[in-house]
C-alpha atoms as one frame of an Amber mdcrd trajectory, in Angstrom:
protein
 -43.376 -16.863 236.267 -42.489 -17.486 232.641 -39.273 -15.555 233.068 -38.336
 -17.670 236.098 -38.858 -20.913 234.148 -36.784 -19.627 231.256 -33.983 -18.623
 233.592 -34.135 -22.023 235.307 -33.864 -23.809 231.965 -30.894 -21.706 230.866
 -29.057 -22.280 234.147 -29.658 -26.044 234.042 -28.540 -26.299 230.414 -25.401
 -24.302 231.155 -24.640 -26.416 234.206 -25.093 -29.675 232.355 -23.052 -28.445
 229.414 -20.079 -28.091 231.735 -19.837 -31.884 232.052 -16.821 -32.392 229.822
 -15.887 -35.941 230.819 -18.905 -37.698 229.385 -17.510 -40.888 227.873 -20.282
 -43.397 227.370 -23.593 -43.241 225.560 -25.698 -43.733 228.674 -24.290 -40.618
 230.311 -24.816 -38.592 227.130 -28.410 -39.876 226.916 -29.103 -38.897 230.529
 -27.675 -35.415 230.084 -29.483 -34.945 226.780 -32.725 -36.132 228.335 -32.407
 -33.694 231.225 -31.677 -30.787 228.917 -34.483 -31.845 226.569 -36.953 -32.090
 229.446 -36.086 -28.605 230.653 -36.332 -27.201 227.143 -39.617 -28.971 226.442
 -41.092 -27.757 229.707 -40.209 -24.141 229.044 -40.348 -23.797 225.274 -43.229
 -26.123 224.419 -45.483 -25.467 227.433 -45.176 -28.626 229.485 -43.873 -31.179
 226.988 -41.130 -32.576 229.191 -41.430 -36.181 228.020 -41.202 -35.343 224.319
 -38.242 -33.058 224.953 -36.507 -35.728 227.024 -36.926 -38.322 224.271 -35.530
 -36.017 221.620 -32.709 -34.822 223.892 -31.704 -38.359 224.831 -31.684 -39.372
 221.180 -29.488 -36.446 220.220 -27.215 -37.154 223.171 -26.673 -40.742 222.041
 -26.114 -39.885 218.383 -23.620 -37.075 218.952 -20.134 -37.879 219.997
């Protein structure tokens, strides 16, 4: 089961990374939050909310 969750996270991160036309901060925050949630769920054993907050923050800061 752990392997399935890891594979799901990698596929979702790769799919979201393909969004090249992200122009505004809200879109970057949403994508960062989704990636952070997936990473937090898989890597930190169910910490989706914390991962989403960090991912959204990084998405807004980066350009």
